[in-house]
N, C-alpha and C positions, 0 to 999 in steps of 0.2 A: 426445453431448451438449455441442455446439459452447459456447467460452467465448464468456462473453460482453461485448460494446459499451459501458458507460454513458459513457464519460471522451473520445469522442471531441469531442463537442457544447465542452463547456468547458473544452478543450486549453488552454486561455492561464491563465484560470485555474487551474486544477487545477497549471502552475509555476508560479504567483504564491504560492496561497496555502494550498498541503496542507503538511504538515511533511516535514521531511526527521528523520533517525534519532539519537540522541545516540554521541558516541564513546566513550564506556559500553558501547555494543551489539557493536560494531565489536571494543573492546578484549577485550570474550569470546569474542568468535564467532572470530576468524580468528588464533586461537592450537589451535586443534580443528582447525586445517588445513595438515597436512604439506606437503606441495607445493604453491607459487606463480604455477603457471606458466597456465594455462588458466580462470579462473572466468566463468557463464554466469548474465546475471539478468536472470530472465523475469517478465516482465509488467513492464517496466524504467519504461513509463511515460514521464517525461521526463529518466529518467537519475539519478533524485535517489542510487538505489546505487550503479550500475554505475559514477560516478567520484567513488567516495569505494573501491572497489575496484582501478580504475585504480591507486591508489598505492601497491597491493600486490600486484597479481599481471603476469607480462605481456604476456599480450592478455585483453579481457573481451569476451566475448559479448553483447548485450543486445536483448534481442526483447521484440518487444510487440505485440499483435491493432491498435492504433489506427498508424493513420499521421500521426495528428495530435498525437496526444503525441509521436510521433519525432522531428515534428518542432519540441520546443520542448525538443529536447535537449540538453544542452550536449557539443558537440565535444572529445574526447577520439585522438591521436593513434593510443592501443594501445586503445581501445572502435571494437567493429564494433556498428552500431545494422543490424537487420532487424527486417517485418512475420513475425512468423511466431504459430501458434499454440504455448500452451503442451503442449498433448498431442501434434503434432503439426512435428516440424523437420527442418529436412536438414542434424545435425548429423552428422558419421559418431560410433559408436557409440566408450564407451571415451575423450572427448575430455574430460570436466573435471575438478578437483580442488576445485571448490565451485558448488554449483547456490542461489542465495537468489530467491526472491520475497517479496516486501514487500505488507501488504495488499492482495493478490491471490488468495490461492488458492481463499478462498471463493464465487471466480465460476469457477473449473474445473472439467471433469469430473476428480475427483480420483482413480480406479482409471486413468485412460487416463492421465494430467499424472504422475506414479508411475509408469507402467511406462518412459514417455519417461525422465523419470529415470534410471531402472535401465539402462535401455540408452544415455544419453550421457556418465555419470556412468564413471571411473575406480573401481580396486577402491580402497577405500577411503574416498572422494569422501565429503564434507561436505554433507547438504544444510541450509540455515534457511529454517522457513516464519516469518514476522511479522507480525505487526496493530500497527493502535493500539484504544483504545475511544474513545467521548467522552469530548470535556475536561473539565475544571473549572476554575470560574474565583475569583477570591478573593473574590466573593460569595456568601451563603448568595440573592439575593435571586434574580441574575444566573440562577446555575446551576438553581434552580424554574423559572427561563420557560425559560432552554434544552430544561429535559427534555420538558416540556411539548411542544414543539417539536417534540420528539423525538419524544417515543413517542406523541403524541395528533395534531398538525396533519402529521406527517411521513408516520403509522406506515400510511394506506390504501397509500400510494406507495415503500412498500422494497421492492426482491425481496425473496422469502424465504431469498437466498443470505444477505443480510443480516447475519443470526440468527448464522452462524456466528462475526463478529468479537464479538458480543456474549459469546457462549461459551469466545471465545479458543479456535476447533480441537477445542473438547473433540468433538464429533462428526465431525470428518474424518480418520479414518483414519491411525494416520501408520506405515508396516510398515516401520521400519530401525530400525541397531541402536544401543547406547550414546546413546539418544534423551536430552537435555537441554534444561532448559528454564529461563528465569528471566527475571523483569519489568524493566520502566527507566522514567525519565520522560522523556519531550520537553518542555521549560518554553519558554514566548514571551511579548515583551510586546507586547500586540495593544493596536490602539482597535477602536471599533465595527466600523469601516469592514473593516477585517481579518477580525472573526468572520465580518461576514455574506459577505464575497469569499468565506471557508472554506465558509459553509453554503450556497452557491451550487451547488458543488463536491460534491458530496452524486448517488450515484445516484440518492437520490428528486425531487431536486430537476430533474434530465432528466426521469425519470417524469412529471413533475405536469407537467413543459411538455407536453410530447408529451403527453398526455390533455386540458388546457386552451389549444389553440390560441397555444403559447407562451408561457402567462401563468408568472409569478415566486414561484415555490413563496417564496420567504423576503420578497417584501414582507408577506407575512401576518405576520411577527414581527417585522418592522425596526426600524418605530416602539418599539414594548414596548421590545428590548434598548437602543435609541439613551439614550431615559430615564432605564437603569436604568443602561447605563455610563455616563453624564460624557463630559466629556472627557479629554482622555489618555489613557495607555493601563495595560490593568490586567493581573495576570499570569494566563498561562495553560497551563494544565498538560496533557499530554497520555500517559495510560499505555498506556505500550508491555509482548508480551508477544512472546518466540519460544522457537521449539524446533526444534533441531537434531538428524540423525540420519546415523550412517555408514552408507552403499550399500556390502553385503556381494559 
């Protein structure tokens, strides 16, 4: 089963509206990594994780299926971007001290990807897989409207893989040693335009556009959210989950 590409068409908006991850996550993750020579950020998208890792590792290899996503990535002298499937890379064996994949492992052929991880990881390397669930705002009425849009309006257009996010990867095998798990929060001060932009990056929005001749899924909720949101910004909180394991 090939890795699915659901984000090339909205690559620029993905770079603009998708969250990055809290410093506390990296503070929890990086002490688990014994050597800081090489890291692989798999499914890097626009390089959100890679640019953080570049501050701690001599070299970061960052791969993605989408050339359009990589075109949005921030350059750094020690980050090497390239297109590659998660399950099949050209990296030599036993190369990496840390392998990361953020908000993407649910799109992979999990067995093939984990086999590739074992091939390219150095003994004792750390694999970190994380993602985030749907956000909450500071308004109960807004949360109810967002939930209806997510759970009902968008429901026919979500790929089946998306259920792994709501389950926090509970049904994706993780056959590694010394497994650890943690949860964090990422907060944003967003206008309604920010929220609508974020909703437009969903894979469900891309699937809707394909099935409805380019129509905009977010247009179905834009007026309601704009009225409920009001002027100015609101606090938006994304719950982030992560698991790590050691490759033996």
